[in-house]
C-alpha positions in Angstrom: -22.4 -4.2 9.4 -24.1 -5.4 6.2 -23.2 -5.7 2.6 -25.2 -4.5 -0.4 -24.3 -6.7 -3.4 -24.6 -4.9 -6.7 -25.1 -7.3 -9.7 -25.2 -5.8 -13.2 -26.9 -8.1 -15.7 -27.4 -8.2 -19.4 -28.6 -11.4 -21.1 -27.2 -13.4 -18.2 -29.9 -16.1 -18.1 -27.4 -18.9 -18.4 -25.7 -18.0 -15.1 -27.6 -15.5 -13.1 -29.6 -18.1 -11.1 -26.4 -19.6 -9.8 -24.9 -16.2 -9.1 -28.0 -15.1 -7.0 -28.1 -18.4 -5.2 -24.5 -17.9 -4.1 -25.4 -14.5 -2.7 -28.3 -15.8 -0.7 -26.1 -18.6 0.7 -24.0 -15.9 2.4 -26.7 -15.5 5.0 -27.7 -12.4 7.0 -24.5 -10.6 6.3 -25.9 -9.6 2.9 -28.5 -6.9 3.6 -29.7 -6.7 0.0 -28.9 -7.8 -3.5 -29.6 -5.2 -6.2 -29.8 -6.7 -9.7 -29.4 -3.9 -12.3 -30.8 -5.0 -15.6 -28.9 -3.4 -18.5 -31.4 -4.0 -21.2 -31.7 -7.8 -21.2 -33.8 -9.5 -24.0 -33.5 -13.0 -22.6 -35.1 -14.6 -19.4 -32.7 -12.9 -17.0 -35.4 -10.7 -15.4 -37.9 -13.6 -15.1 -35.2 -15.6 -13.3 -34.6 -12.8 -10.9 -38.3 -12.3 -10.1 -38.7 -16.1 -9.5 -36.6 -15.7 -6.3 -38.8 -15.1 -3.2 -36.1 -13.6 -1.0 -37.2 -10.1 0.1 -33.7 -8.8 0.0 -33.6 -9.0 -3.8 -34.4 -5.9 -5.9 -34.5 -5.6 -9.6 -34.0 -2.1 -11.1 -33.5 -1.0 -14.7 -30.4 0.7 -16.3 -31.8 1.1 -19.9 -28.7 -0.4 -21.6 -26.3 2.3 -20.5 -23.4 -0.1 -19.8 -21.9 -2.1 -17.0 -20.3 0.9 -15.2 -23.5 2.9 -15.3 -25.3 -0.2 -14.0 -22.9 -0.5 -11.1 -23.2 3.1 -10.2 -27.0 2.9 -10.4 -27.0 0.0 -8.0 -24.6 1.8 -5.6 -26.8 4.9 -5.5 -29.8 2.6 -4.6 -27.9 0.7 -1.9 -28.3 1.1 1.8 -25.5 -1.1 3.2 -22.4 0.2 4.8 -20.3 -1.9 2.4 -20.7 -2.6 -1.3 -19.7 -5.6 -3.4 -19.8 -5.6 -7.2 -20.6 -9.2 -8.3 -20.9 -10.0 -12.0 -24.0 -12.1 -13.0 -21.9 -14.9 -14.5 -19.7 -15.4 -11.4 -20.5 -17.0 -8.1 -19.4 -16.4 -4.5 -17.9 -19.2 -2.5 -19.6 -20.2 0.7 -18.6 -17.9 3.6 -17.1 -15.2 1.3 -19.1 -12.2 2.7 -18.8 -13.3 6.3 -15.0 -13.6 5.9 -14.7 -10.1 4.4 -16.8 -8.6 7.2 -14.8 -10.3 9.9 -11.7 -8.7 8.5 -13.5 -5.3 8.2 -14.4 -5.5 11.9 -10.7 -5.9 12.8 -9.3 -3.5 10.2 -11.4 -0.4 11.0 -9.2 2.0 9.0 -9.6 0.0 5.8 -12.0 1.2 3.1 -11.5 -1.9 0.9 -11.2 -5.6 2.1 -10.3 -8.1 -0.7 -9.3 -11.7 -1.2 -8.5 -14.2 -3.9 -10.4 -16.0 -6.7 -10.4 -19.1 -8.7 -11.4 -19.7 -12.3 -14.3 -21.9 -13.5 -15.6 -22.7 -17.0 -19.0 -22.1 -18.4 -20.3 -25.3 -16.7 -18.9 -24.3 -13.3 -16.0 -26.7 -13.4 -12.6 -25.5 -11.9 -10.0 -24.6 -14.5 -6.5 -23.5 -14.2 -4.1 -24.1 -11.3 -4.5 -20.9 -9.3 -4.8 -23.0 -6.2 -1.0 -23.4 -6.4 -0.7 -19.6 -5.7 -3.1 -19.8 -2.7 -0.4 -19.0 -0.2 0.8 -15.8 -1.7 0.3 -12.5 0.0 -1.0 -9.4 -1.7 -0.6 -5.7 -0.6 -2.3 -4.2 2.4 -2.3 -0.7 3.8 -1.5 2.2 1.5 -1.5 0.4 -1.8 -1.8 3.2 -4.4 1.7 2.9 -5.8 1.3 -0.9 -6.2 -2.1 -0.8 -7.8 -1.3 2.1 -10.1 1.4 -0.2 -11.6 -1.3 -2.8 -12.4 -4.6 -4.3 -11.2 -3.8 -7.1 -8.7 -7.4 -7.2 -7.4 -8.9 -8.2 -10.9 -12.6 -8.6 -10.0 -15.1 -6.7 -7.8 -16.5 -10.0 -6.6 -13.5 -10.5 -4.4 -13.9 -7.3 -2.4 -16.1 -5.1 -0.4 -15.7 -1.3 -0.4 -17.1 1.2 2.1 -20.2 2.8 0.5 -19.2 6.3 1.6 -15.7 6.0 0.2 -17.1 4.7 -3.1 -19.4 7.7 -3.3 -16.6 10.0 -2.4 -14.4 8.9 -5.3 -17.2 9.1 -7.8 -17.7 5.5 -8.6 -16.9 3.9 -12.0 -16.0 6.1 -15.0 -18.9 5.4 -17.4 -17.0 6.6 -20.4 -14.4 3.8 -20.1 -14.8 0.6 -22.2 -12.2 -1.6 -20.6 -10.4 -1.8 -17.2 -12.8 0.7 -15.6 -12.6 -1.4 -12.5 -8.8 -0.8 -12.2 -9.4 2.9 -12.5 -11.9 2.8 -9.7 -9.7 0.7 -7.5 -6.9 3.3 -8.0 -9.3 6.1 -7.0 -10.2 4.1 -3.9 -6.5 3.4 -3.1 -5.9 7.2 -3.3 -8.7 7.7 -0.7 -7.8 5.1 2.0 -6.3 1.8 3.1 -6.9 -1.7 1.7 -6.6 -5.0 3.5 -6.0 -8.4 1.9 -7.2 -11.7 3.3 -5.7 -15.0 2.2 -9.0 -16.7 1.2 -10.4 -17.7 -2.1 -13.8 -15.9 -2.2 -15.0 -16.0 -5.8 -15.4 -18.4 -8.7 -14.6 -16.2 -11.7 -16.3 -17.7 -14.8 -14.3 -17.7 -18.1 -16.6 -18.1 -21.1 -17.0 -16.8 -24.6 -19.7 -14.3 -23.7 -17.6 -12.6 -21.0 -16.7 -9.0 -22.0 -13.0 -9.6 -21.6 -13.0 -13.1 -23.2 -15.5 -12.9 -26.0 -12.8 -12.0 -28.6 -9.1 -11.5 -28.3 -8.2 -8.0 -27.4 -5.1 -6.1 -28.4 -3.0 -3.8 -26.3 -4.6 -0.8 -28.0 -7.9 -1.9 -26.4 -6.4 -1.7 -22.9 -3.9 1.2 -23.1 -6.5 4.0 -22.9 -7.1 2.8 -19.3 -3.5 3.8 -18.4 -4.2 7.2 -19.9 -7.3 7.6 -17.8 -5.5 6.6 -14.6 -2.5 8.9 -15.1 -4.5 11.9 -16.1 -6.8 11.6 -13.1 -5.7 14.3 -10.6 -7.4 12.4 -7.7 -4.9 9.6 -8.3 -1.7 11.3 -9.5 -1.7 14.0 -6.9 -1.4 11.2 -4.3 1.6 9.6 -6.1 5.2 10.5 -5.5 5.9 12.8 -8.4 9.2 11.2 -9.4 7.6 7.8 -9.5 4.9 8.7 -12.0 6.8 8.0 -15.2 8.0 4.6 -14.1 4.6 3.7 -12.7 2.9 4.6 -15.9 5.4 2.5 -17.9 4.8 -0.4 -15.5 1.0 0.0 -15.8 1.2 0.0 -19.6 3.5 -3.1 -19.5 1.0 -4.8 -17.2 -1.9 -4.1 -19.7 0.1 -5.3 -22.7 1.1 -8.4 -20.8 -2.6 -9.1 -20.1 -3.2 -9.0 -23.8 -0.3 -11.5 -24.2 -1.8 -13.9 -21.7 -5.2 -13.5 -23.3 -3.6 -14.4 -26.7 -2.6 -17.7 -25.2 -6.2 -18.6 -24.5 -6.9 -18.1 -28.2 -3.9 -20.1 -29.3 -2.3 -17.0 -30.9 1.2 -17.7 -29.7 3.0 -15.4 -32.1 0.9 -12.5 -30.8 1.7 -13.7 -27.3 5.5 -13.3 -28.0 5.0 -10.0 -29.9 2.9 -8.5 -27.0 5.3 -9.8 -24.4 8.2 -8.2 -26.2 6.2 -5.0 -26.5 5.6 -5.0 -22.8 9.2 -5.6 -22.1 10.3 -2.6 -24.2 7.7 -0.4 -22.4 9.2 -1.3 -19.0 12.4 -3.4 -19.1 12.4 -3.6 -15.3 9.0 -5.4 -15.5 10.3 -8.1 -17.9 10.9 -10.8 -15.2 7.3 -10.4 -14.0 6.0 -10.4 -17.5 7.8 -13.6 -18.3 6.4 -15.1 -15.2 2.9 -14.1 -16.0 3.2 -15.5 -19.5 4.7 -18.7 -18.2 2.0 -19.2 -15.7 -0.7 -18.5 -18.3 0.9 -21.2 -20.5 0.6 -23.6 -17.5 -3.0 -22.6 -17.1 -2.5 -20.8 -13.7 
């Protein structure tokens, strides 16, 4: 088995060398790294070309957006498994081998995923997510769980079978935010997931990151719930009676994310307003929302 790593990149010169180096360090389990340039105007492409590793390919995407870049890379890939690593993040040593070891044992799984930690723009650890390192996330048929909210978060913590990714149609290129959650839901409707309790990725939080450049409101994220719950490939696999409550929980999850993001920007009044909005959307989710906000206040 081998993994094709897909890396969309747009003006990522500050971080892409470190991201590529982290892929190369995974060893022979990475069959190829496909960097998809999305219209960079900085030195990103020159940095990619400076690597001599024959597994690295650079292909254009003509500024069509991150989802199109990921899809373009996936169509060009030859590996049995795909990983979608952002150009500002970095894999931890042994991440890909750990995922493939699990894949060899869990032959029915179409997605293997793990945990992540946060780093700042200079690569220093931030937050206290290590305190949550022993928690267990869902395995098996996870559709009802992930339809209620994205617990995977980032494509750099997972590998997906290439044939399954193609079968579900890849990323929706019309979506602006949370397109990854929508794709994970489609994959969950298609097959089983497996979770491994290992931290595989350093997720970089910085001002140029799409989700962190400016503070987003719930209205930015709620269209993603509309996309998930109008997608017949997803809703036809959900228990019909559960759909209204799952949609409310998903909307509450997205609003709660806006609340935790407001904390990073010091907008505590908006944090409280968004948390209250999330609670009204799904009262049963309020304990979880309060926990998320509390953990965010602690930097976890």
